[in-house]
C-alpha positions as semicolon CSV with decimal commas, in nm:
position;residue;x (nm);y (nm);z (nm)
1;M;2,042;3,198;-0,118
2;D;2,101;2,845;-0,010
3;A;1,921;2,683;0,261
4;P;2,035;2,705;0,617
5;S;2,329;2,481;0,678
6;S;2,328;2,207;0,941
7;P;2,528;2,235;1,261
8;P;2,886;2,152;1,255
9;A;2,929;1,777;1,292
10;D;3,304;1,732;1,242
11;P;3,386;1,399;1,080
12;W;3,022;1,331;1,056
13;S;2,973;1,582;0,777
14;A;3,225;1,417;0,547
15;L;3,072;1,066;0,624
16;A;2,730;1,190;0,552
17;A;2,850;1,333;0,213
18;N;2,992;0,996;0,120
19;W;2,667;0,821;0,210
20;Q;2,477;1,073;0,018
21;E;2,687;1,018;-0,296
22;A;2,641;0,648;-0,267
23;S;2,271;0,683;-0,199
24;A;2,239;0,890;-0,516
25;Q;2,424;0,622;-0,711
26;W;2,193;0,351;-0,590
27;T;1,882;0,559;-0,663
28;Q;1,997;0,618;-1,011
29;W;2,069;0,251;-1,076
30;W;1,716;0,155;-0,929
31;R;1,543;0,421;-1,137
32;T;1,694;0,304;-1,470
33;A;1,664;-0,070;-1,384
34;G;1,332;-0,076;-1,231
35;A;1,127;0,188;-1,392
36;P;1,038;0,310;-1,733
37;A;1,203;0,623;-1,863
38;S;0,869;0,808;-1,839
39;S;0,755;0,746;-1,474
40;T;0,388;0,783;-1,397
41;F;0,484;0,939;-1,054
42;A;0,650;1,276;-1,002
43;A;0,946;1,265;-0,776
44;P;0,915;1,503;-0,480
45;R;1,070;1,835;-0,602
46;A;1,302;1,882;-0,304
47;A;1,557;1,599;-0,269
48;A;1,651;1,728;0,080
49;P;1,622;2,037;0,291
50;D;1,920;2,210;0,121
51;A;1,723;2,220;-0,211
52;V;1,484;2,472;-0,047
53;S;1,546;2,844;-0,035
54;A;1,640;2,986;0,306
55;A;1,356;3,252;0,244
56;A;1,107;2,963;0,295
57;F;1,216;2,924;0,659
58;D;1,178;3,126;0,983
59;A;1,528;3,266;1,031
60;D;1,488;3,283;1,410
61;A;1,357;2,935;1,442
62;V;1,641;2,793;1,237
63;V;1,886;2,968;1,456
64;A;1,738;2,815;1,756
65;L;1,723;2,482;1,606
66;N;2,091;2,504;1,509
67;E;2,205;2,611;1,854
68;R;2,013;2,331;2,024
69;Y;2,143;2,070;1,790
70;A;2,505;2,205;1,795
71;T;2,495;2,137;2,165
72;R;2,385;1,788;2,129
73;F;2,628;1,710;1,859
74;Q;2,913;1,856;2,085
75;S;2,785;1,637;2,370
76;L;2,786;1,340;2,132
77;W;3,158;1,401;2,023
78;T;3,264;1,464;2,390
79;A;3,110;1,138;2,485
80;L;3,298;0,942;2,211
81;A;3,627;1,125;2,319
82;T;3,582;1,047;2,683
83;G;3,413;0,724;2,656
84;H;3,129;0,830;2,872
85;A;2,784;0,841;2,695
86;T;2,530;1,097;2,816
87;A;2,155;1,112;2,780
88;E;2,194;1,427;2,579
89;A;2,435;1,273;2,349
90;T;2,235;0,934;2,272
91;P;1,902;0,972;2,102
92;A;1,633;0,776;2,290
93;V;1,521;0,576;1,978
94;R;1,426;0,194;1,960
95;D;1,523;0,104;1,594
96;R;1,534;-0,253;1,489
97;R;1,792;-0,151;1,232
98;F;2,036;-0,118;1,516
99;A;1,920;-0,417;1,710
100;S;2,265;-0,601;1,732
101;A;2,480;-0,549;2,026
102;A;2,771;-0,411;1,817
103;W;2,576;-0,080;1,767
104;Q;2,584;-0,039;2,148
105;E;2,911;-0,196;2,251
106;Q;3,155;-0,086;1,991
107;P;3,231;0,281;2,026
108;Y;3,295;0,346;1,653
109;F;2,960;0,206;1,552
110;A;2,782;0,344;1,848
111;Y;2,897;0,682;1,751
112;L;2,781;0,635;1,379
113;K;2,445;0,517;1,503
114;D;2,392;0,802;1,741
115;A;2,527;1,066;1,514
116;Y;2,295;0,928;1,236
117;L;2,002;0,935;1,446
118;L;2,072;1,281;1,579
119;Y;2,135;1,414;1,230
120;G;1,808;1,249;1,111
121;D;1,610;1,423;1,395
122;Y;1,781;1,755;1,296
123;L;1,675;1,720;0,932
124;R;1,316;1,621;0,996
125;E;1,268;1,906;1,243
126;L;1,434;2,144;1,003
127;A;1,187;2,051;0,731
128;T;0,889;2,123;0,952
129;L;1,007;2,470;0,996
130;A;0,959;2,550;0,618
131;R;0,682;2,789;0,529
132;L;0,539;2,632;0,213
133;P;0,202;2,551;0,059
134;R;0,055;2,241;0,214
135;L;0,138;1,995;-0,078
136;E;0,485;2,131;-0,117
137;Q;0,543;2,102;0,262
138;Q;0,425;1,738;0,241
139;R;0,658;1,673;-0,047
140;L;0,955;1,839;0,143
141;E;0,897;1,630;0,458
142;F;0,851;1,314;0,264
143;A;1,167;1,365;0,062
144;T;1,360;1,445;0,367
145;R;1,242;1,119;0,532
146;Q;1,357;0,934;0,221
147;Y;1,692;1,107;0,235
148;V;1,744;1,029;0,596
149;D;1,642;0,657;0,545
150;A;1,881;0,636;0,249
151;I;2,197;0,755;0,439
152;A;2,152;0,525;0,722
153;P;2,498;0,353;0,818
154;T;2,314;0,020;0,804
155;N;2,283;0,059;0,425
156;F;2,657;0,051;0,351
157;P;2,893;-0,245;0,417
158;A;3,172;-0,051;0,577
159;T;2,951;0,115;0,827
160;N;2,749;-0,193;0,914
161;P;2,900;-0,420;1,186
162;D;2,661;-0,704;1,101
163;V;2,771;-0,713;0,734
164;V;3,144;-0,691;0,827
165;A;3,095;-0,975;1,073
166;R;2,906;-1,184;0,815
167;A;3,171;-1,122;0,557
168;L;3,446;-1,226;0,780
169;A;3,266;-1,527;0,887
170;T;3,204;-1,658;0,546
171;D;3,536;-1,555;0,414
172;G;3,367;-1,311;0,178
173;Q;3,114;-1,553;0,040
174;S;2,829;-1,335;0,172
175;L;2,946;-1,036;-0,054
176;V;2,976;-1,272;-0,350
177;N;2,613;-1,399;-0,289
178;G;2,499;-1,043;-0,236
179;W;2,644;-0,924;-0,568
180;S;2,468;-1,224;-0,739
181;N;2,142;-1,118;-0,581
182;L;2,193;-0,767;-0,689
183;V;2,262;-0,874;-1,053
184;A;1,953;-1,105;-1,044
185;D;1,726;-0,819;-0,914
186;A;1,870;-0,575;-1,173
187;S;1,758;-0,809;-1,455
188;R;1,403;-0,840;-1,291
189;G;1,384;-0,466;-1,250
190;R;1,271;-0,506;-0,889
191;I;1,390;-0,596;-0,541
192;T;1,321;-0,959;-0,440
193;M;1,116;-0,950;-0,112
194;T;1,044;-1,319;-0,053
195;D;1,178;-1,658;-0,143
196;E;0,973;-1,676;-0,467
197;S;1,068;-2,057;-0,510
198;A;0,854;-2,124;-0,205
199;F;0,518;-2,038;-0,387
200;A;0,320;-2,112;-0,694
201;V;-0,036;-2,026;-0,780
202;G;-0,229;-2,344;-0,792
203;R;0,035;-2,527;-0,581
204;N;0,007;-2,348;-0,234
205;L;-0,157;-2,020;-0,337
206;G;-0,509;-1,974;-0,483
207;V;-0,594;-2,346;-0,423
208;T;-0,949;-2,296;-0,313
209;P;-1,153;-2,533;-0,552
210;G;-1,339;-2,342;-0,823
211;S;-1,393;-2,302;-1,196
212;V;-1,386;-2,030;-1,454
213;V;-1,754;-1,958;-1,552
214;F;-1,692;-1,655;-1,772
215;R;-1,421;-1,500;-1,962
216;N;-1,393;-1,184;-2,183
217;D;-1,086;-0,999;-2,298
218;L;-1,049;-0,806;-1,970
219;I;-1,166;-1,052;-1,688
220;E;-1,217;-1,405;-1,586
221;V;-1,495;-1,481;-1,329
222;I;-1,411;-1,768;-1,092
223;Q;-1,690;-1,949;-0,909
224;Y;-1,565;-2,138;-0,604
225;D;-1,718;-2,473;-0,507
226;A;-1,955;-2,499;-0,225
227;S;-1,827;-2,666;0,095
228;T;-2,130;-2,656;0,299
229;P;-2,462;-2,867;0,258
230;T;-2,657;-2,544;0,207
231;V;-2,562;-2,190;0,094
232;H;-2,687;-1,847;0,113
233;M;-2,928;-1,763;-0,152
234;R;-2,741;-1,459;-0,259
235;P;-2,394;-1,501;-0,405
236;L;-2,098;-1,292;-0,326
237;V;-1,904;-1,102;-0,584
238;M;-1,558;-1,009;-0,501
239;V;-1,366;-0,726;-0,696
240;P;-1,003;-0,737;-0,616
241;P;-0,746;-0,460;-0,693
242;C;-0,674;-0,458;-1,066
243;I;-0,296;-0,367;-1,017
244;N;-0,228;-0,706;-0,861
245;K;-0,359;-1,071;-0,900
246;F;-0,688;-1,194;-0,767
247;Y;-0,537;-1,448;-0,532
248;I;-0,468;-1,179;-0,256
249;L;-0,814;-1,294;-0,127
250;D;-0,710;-1,671;-0,167
251;L;-0,359;-1,715;-0,035
252;K;-0,272;-2,010;0,156
253;P;-0,563;-2,220;0,282
254;E;-0,507;-2,095;0,649
255;N;-0,548;-1,725;0,549
256;S;-0,762;-1,745;0,252
257;F;-1,055;-1,510;0,268
258;V;-1,234;-1,695;-0,007
259;R;-1,210;-2,013;0,183
260;H;-1,330;-1,857;0,490
261;A;-1,634;-1,703;0,301
262;V;-1,703;-2,036;0,131
263;A;-1,691;-2,217;0,480
264;H;-1,963;-1,988;0,596
265;G;-2,193;-2,066;0,323
266;H;-2,140;-1,793;0,067
267;T;-2,120;-1,883;-0,308
268;V;-1,820;-1,664;-0,410
269;F;-1,760;-1,523;-0,756
270;M;-1,416;-1,366;-0,798
271;I;-1,300;-1,143;-1,065
272;S;-0,947;-1,212;-1,203
273;W;-0,828;-0,898;-1,384
274;R;-0,605;-0,936;-1,701
275;N;-0,247;-0,835;-1,698
276;I;-0,302;-0,581;-1,978
277;P;-0,098;-0,664;-2,307
278;Q;-0,013;-0,406;-2,550
279;Q;-0,319;-0,453;-2,778
280;L;-0,553;-0,358;-2,487
281;G;-0,358;-0,065;-2,384
282;S;-0,654;0,176;-2,490
283;L;-0,910;0,041;-2,252
284;T;-1,089;0,292;-2,046
285;W;-1,235;0,329;-1,688
286;D;-1,564;0,271;-1,839
287;D;-1,432;-0,062;-1,983
288;Y;-1,336;-0,170;-1,642
289;L;-1,695;-0,114;-1,523
290;E;-1,893;-0,253;-1,808
291;R;-1,659;-0,541;-1,900
292;G;-1,531;-0,590;-1,548
293;V;-1,745;-0,531;-1,248
294;L;-2,099;-0,516;-1,425
295;D;-2,021;-0,828;-1,630
296;A;-1,927;-1,019;-1,313
297;I;-2,248;-0,905;-1,130
298;R;-2,450;-1,019;-1,441
299;V;-2,262;-1,355;-1,443
300;A;-2,326;-1,421;-1,066
301;R;-2,702;-1,341;-1,115
302;D;-2,720;-1,577;-1,412
303;V;-2,537;-1,866;-1,259
304;S;-2,706;-1,841;-0,931
305;G;-3,038;-1,791;-1,064
306;G;-3,117;-1,511;-0,810
307;K;-3,199;-1,152;-0,858
308;L;-2,956;-0,993;-0,596
309;V;-2,594;-1,040;-0,511
310;N;-2,379;-0,913;-0,229
311;A;-2,058;-0,734;-0,349
312;L;-1,722;-0,667;-0,200
313;G;-1,429;-0,450;-0,319
314;F;-1,077;-0,428;-0,218
315;C;-0,855;-0,111;-0,264
316;V;-0,899;0,026;-0,618
317;G;-1,141;-0,279;-0,661
318;G;-1,369;-0,102;-0,404
319;T;-1,356;0,217;-0,603
320;L;-1,444;0,045;-0,922
321;L;-1,731;-0,139;-0,736
322;A;-1,870;0,186;-0,583
323;C;-1,875;0,345;-0,938
324;A;-2,039;0,038;-1,091
325;L;-2,311;0,048;-0,816
326;A;-2,368;0,412;-0,883
327;V;-2,401;0,320;-1,248
328;L;-2,669;0,054;-1,156
329;A;-2,844;0,307;-0,945
330;A;-2,865;0,561;-1,212
331;R;-3,008;0,273;-1,442
332;R;-3,254;0,185;-1,165
333;H;-3,125;-0,158;-1,147
334;A;-3,135;-0,295;-0,784
335;Y;-2,906;-0,577;-0,839
336;V;-2,684;-0,563;-0,519
337;A;-2,829;-0,617;-0,183
338;S;-2,514;-0,515;0,033
339;A;-2,168;-0,364;-0,038
340;T;-1,837;-0,418;0,138
341;F;-1,547;-0,186;0,090
342;L;-1,207;-0,296;0,221
343;T;-0,938;-0,037;0,254
344;T;-1,110;0,160;-0,026
345;M;-1,090;0,526;-0,103
346;L;-1,384;0,725;-0,247
347;D;-1,317;1,062;-0,109
348;F;-0,965;1,164;-0,217
349;V;-0,923;1,478;-0,025
350;D;-0,643;1,321;0,178
351;P;-0,481;1,047;-0,038
352;G;-0,194;1,010;0,204
353;E;0,167;1,002;0,123
354;I;0,117;0,877;-0,224
355;G;-0,024;1,210;-0,310
356;V;0,345;1,360;-0,307
357;Y;0,406;1,156;-0,627
358;I;0,106;1,276;-0,820
359;S;0,114;1,611;-0,984
360;R;-0,095;1,793;-1,259
361;E;0,231;1,887;-1,435
362;L;0,345;1,539;-1,467
363;L;-0,001;1,404;-1,564
364;A;-0,026;1,675;-1,829
365;A;0,317;1,589;-1,978
366;R;0,240;1,206;-1,991
367;E;-0,138;1,216;-2,074
368;P;-0,107;1,224;-2,437
369;A;0,096;0,897;-2,433
370;L;-0,122;0,743;-2,184
371;C;-0,440;0,819;-2,362
372;G;-0,265;0,696;-2,686
373;G;-0,255;0,354;-2,536
374;Q;0,063;0,344;-2,333
375;R;0,041;0,099;-2,050
376;V;0,151;0,171;-1,686
377;Q;0,378;-0,108;-1,586
378;G;0,298;-0,298;-1,266
379;S;0,655;-0,250;-1,145
380;E;0,627;0,119;-1,173
381;L;0,333;0,119;-0,925
382;A;0,497;-0,135;-0,681
383;G;0,806;0,085;-0,676
384;A;0,616;0,384;-0,576
385;F;0,419;0,205;-0,312
386;A;0,727;0,045;-0,159
387;S;0,900;0,392;-0,128
388;L;0,625;0,489;0,111
389;R;0,780;0,247;0,365
390;A;1,133;0,257;0,241
391;N;1,293;0,115;0,548
392;D;1,074;-0,187;0,547
393;L;1,024;-0,263;0,175
394;V;1,342;-0,115;0,026
395;W;1,652;-0,071;0,252
396;N;1,562;-0,377;0,455
397;Y;1,613;-0,593;0,161
398;V;1,921;-0,400;0,029
399;V;2,088;-0,492;0,344
400;S;1,978;-0,855;0,373
401;N;1,983;-0,951;0,013
402;Y;2,280;-0,753;-0,121
403;L;2,509;-0,673;0,176
404;K;2,457;-0,992;0,369
405;G;2,393;-1,219;0,084
406;E;2,081;-1,377;0,238
407;T;1,777;-1,515;0,071
408;P;1,469;-1,346;0,202
409;P;1,225;-1,569;0,406
410;A;0,910;-1,708;0,234
411;F;0,610;-1,469;0,282
412;D;0,298;-1,508;0,082
413;L;0,183;-1,159;0,101
414;L;0,504;-1,026;-0,038
415;Y;0,502;-1,285;-0,319
416;W;0,163;-1,149;-0,424
417;N;0,307;-0,802;-0,399
418;G;0,574;-0,863;-0,644
419;D;0,312;-1,023;-0,887
420;G;0,197;-0,701;-1,036
421;S;-0,020;-0,630;-1,328
422;N;-0,011;-0,365;-1,616
423;L;-0,282;-0,107;-1,648
424;P;-0,407;0,058;-1,970
425;G;-0,313;0,424;-2,005
426;P;-0,657;0,591;-2,056
427;M;-0,801;0,406;-1,755
428;Y;-0,520;0,507;-1,532
429;A;-0,500;0,881;-1,647
430;Y;-0,869;0,898;-1,581
431;Y;-0,819;0,756;-1,222
432;L;-0,550;0,993;-1,144
433;K;-0,714;1,318;-1,286
434;E;-1,078;1,266;-1,187
435;M;-1,010;1,116;-0,847
436;Y;-0,669;1,186;-0,697
437;L;-0,626;1,528;-0,843
438;D;-0,980;1,663;-0,893
439;N;-1,158;1,454;-0,634
440;R;-1,483;1,459;-0,827
441;L;-1,613;1,114;-0,733
442;R;-1,741;1,253;-0,409
443;E;-1,945;1,518;-0,586
444;P;-2,299;1,419;-0,686
445;G;-2,333;1,425;-1,077
446;A;-1,978;1,559;-1,138
447;L;-1,874;1,254;-1,330
448;S;-2,033;1,053;-1,599
449;M;-1,952;0,693;-1,645
450;A;-2,080;0,428;-1,874
451;G;-2,347;0,689;-1,990
452;A;-2,476;0,753;-1,630
453;R;-2,427;1,039;-1,394
454;I;-2,259;0,917;-1,082
455;D;-2,400;0,994;-0,734
456;L;-2,269;0,772;-0,442
457;G;-2,558;0,905;-0,245
458;R;-2,785;0,683;-0,448
459;L;-2,604;0,371;-0,300
460;A;-2,911;0,277;-0,069
461;M;-2,796;-0,069;0,026
462;P;-2,629;-0,140;0,364
463;V;-2,249;-0,062;0,329
464;Y;-1,975;-0,214;0,538
465;V;-1,649;-0,001;0,539
466;Y;-1,323;-0,166;0,662
467;A;-1,011;0,041;0,725
468;S;-0,670;-0,051;0,853
469;R;-0,509;0,174;1,113
470;D;-0,163;0,172;0,980
471;D;-0,260;0,179;0,608
472;H;0,009;0,362;0,414
473;I;-0,184;0,359;0,087
474;V;-0,543;0,425;0,194
475;P;-0,536;0,641;0,520
476;W;-0,809;0,516;0,754
477;R;-0,970;0,851;0,797
478;S;-0,996;0,877;0,413
479;A;-1,170;0,527;0,410
480;Y;-1,394;0,649;0,689
481;R;-1,529;0,935;0,479
482;T;-1,717;0,682;0,259
483;T;-1,971;0,643;0,534
484;A;-2,073;1,022;0,460
485;L;-2,092;0,964;0,082
486;V;-2,324;0,658;0,056
487;G;-2,700;0,680;0,106
488;G;-2,758;0,348;0,296
489;K;-2,695;0,233;0,646
490;S;-2,323;0,204;0,712
491;T;-2,102;0,011;0,942
492;F;-1,732;0,134;1,000
493;V;-1,468;-0,107;1,130
494;L;-1,116;0,002;1,201
495;G;-0,874;-0,287;1,220
496;A;-0,508;-0,306;1,330
497;S;-0,213;-0,359;1,097
498;G;-0,183;-0,231;0,735
499;H;-0,324;-0,205;0,401
500;I;-0,291;-0,574;0,307
501;A;-0,228;-0,754;0,649
502;G;-0,520;-0,588;0,807
503;V;-0,750;-0,744;0,553
504;V;-0,582;-1,083;0,513
505;N;-0,609;-1,156;0,888
506;P;-0,750;-1,502;0,952
507;P;-0,965;-1,567;1,251
508;M;-0,699;-1,792;1,403
509;P;-0,461;-1,735;1,562
510;V;-0,615;-1,426;1,727
511;K;-0,352;-1,146;1,694
512;R;-0,520;-0,816;1,634
513;N;-0,803;-0,594;1,756
514;Y;-1,061;-0,408;1,564
515;W;-1,292;-0,111;1,658
516;V;-1,657;-0,099;1,516
517;N;-1,922;0,153;1,507
518;S;-2,260;0,175;1,316
519;G;-2,476;0,465;1,192
520;S;-2,402;0,832;1,221
521;M;-2,084;0,923;1,418
522;P;-1,809;1,191;1,405
523;M;-1,471;1,150;1,269
524;P;-1,290;0,926;1,512
525;T;-0,989;1,102;1,680
526;H;-0,632;1,022;1,631
527;G;-0,600;0,912;1,989
528;S;-0,895;0,669;1,959
529;A;-0,727;0,507;1,675
530;K;-0,393;0,463;1,826
531;R;-0,490;0,315;2,173
532;K;-0,542;-0,049;2,128
533;A;-0,714;-0,064;2,465
534;R;-0,997;0,154;2,342
535;P;-1,243;0,143;2,051
536;A;-1,301;0,412;1,803
537;A;-1,532;0,689;1,920
538;G;-1,855;0,540;2,043
539;G;-1,769;0,209;1,911
540;R;-1,687;-0,134;2,055
541;I;-1,355;-0,329;2,046
542;G;-1,319;-0,687;1,950
543;T;-1,058;-0,933;1,846
544;S;-0,990;-1,049;1,496
545;G;-1,134;-1,389;1,553
546;S;-1,474;-1,245;1,613
547;C;-1,483;-0,980;1,334
548;R;-1,736;-1,083;1,066
549;M;-1,841;-0,922;0,754
550;P;-2,230;-0,843;0,748
551;V;-2,358;-0,890;0,409
552;R;-2,695;-0,753;0,488
553;D;-2,918;-0,679;0,775
554;G;-3,066;-1,003;0,931
555;P;-3,022;-1,363;0,828
556;L;-3,010;-1,480;0,462
557;P;-3,225;-1,758;0,316
558;R;-3,046;-2,064;0,230
559;M;-3,068;-2,313;-0,051
560;S;-2,919;-2,644;-0,158
561;A;-2,547;-2,627;-0,238
562;T;-2,607;-2,820;-0,560
563;P;-2,365;-2,652;-0,790
564;R;-2,489;-2,455;-1,091
565;I;-2,160;-2,419;-1,279
566;R;-2,119;-2,342;-1,647
567;R;-1,764;-2,445;-1,705
568;C;-1,531;-2,268;-1,938
569;S;-1,197;-2,408;-2,019
570;P;-0,981;-2,489;-1,711
571;R;-0,870;-2,181;-1,508
572;R;-0,566;-1,999;-1,630
573;A;-0,399;-1,656;-1,573
574;L;-0,487;-1,409;-1,830
575;T;-0,173;-1,263;-1,971
């Protein structure tokens, strides 16, 4: 039996069908142009509510929903026919996709907008009525949102007044430019999100002075030059995510976290992960620990001449750091005085919406190839992450780049976002299975890495955990769970903004707030995270300009900033 049908919408039904067909064509193009044939991520099983059996729904609830929305659709149609809009007809939604005056002032486009928003509300509410297992319910609601985003009238030239007006104003040149942009992106296999000609690593990104002091086949270690007369005795080792390049923490000088740390007297050592070539496709998770994080800690200790370092990990770099620290703890090597985890997940009980793409069935189908050395392409991962915010990171650029023929503005974060790295198959398969699917990292002794039993509870050093309130990759509650896993004193900070922007948030200008708490505390409530005027439970609120990363309890000894650099050949990008 088919799923319950949507309420009658007269001409809207035919128009929606046209949008759906065009959306399917676009999705097929993007899948074949931008991702390998054997994708790492599983597409949600339900492409739209009509793909779900009617038996999965409460029939009475669906009848009530249809009756309610039929009335609203009829009111909308009556408003169009009479020229008198009503509150019942027009959804009360502020949506920047419909910001131009034409969407309000021209009856045809106003009707398209209101009908689309109303239909989207109907589909999303219908999806919530399904009676499915938790993961299947998440997949249905996620797929419904993707479907609703894709069929927006803004995404098609004939139903977007801004596109029509620009085409008329430019005598069609905007459409020609848009087609050129589309062809160029098809050849790249990804959507261009920024003016890539505006940036270059070494010209205006990644320009904090430093030298490569170590290199193996997986990493380079960069030591940054001191900029203060004296420096802290303990160096700071930074572990960035391995699915992108190191310079996320060293963007433009004004928002470089590395420059900020150096200016506060830290001797910074940064890992630069290699963009894995075919010949290294068989590297494992243990290789990333031994030849990655642990080698970097050893180098920092050797070069600085000290016994202890402070360590910082970002995203999956934080997951790797935590595992490496657990290996050191098992070996009884107390080399790290403090640890900082930025938007990092160690407990994967709630991985967020990225979880809808990961399934045991797909991993089982692809695991033989991955463990045989097949690489996971950086574009594959970037596409999955972008789909989590499709309106902002996909359809926004479809409209501006292809329909309007515009060049996207220069934005350093998005330039870095498009500069992905490949991962080796065995390492990636292990990460998906043991953490995302089985969530065994949180269980003491459940995993063995680099010959050691992993127990995060043995991390006895002070730990600083940062999460971003609007993070779509590492939900902030999941990041918070780290405080219950580690054995040392923990400080939890919840910042405004998202996964990347919340971290790369310079002290000036002061734009965002943060909430902080130390020691044992209950899980913060949803409301406490959403109200900017109040801190998280029991904590205190501050501004981004005053938020500082504590590398340990109490002041650090300082020493002369005379460099102790063992130089390798000039810094280069490992490819």
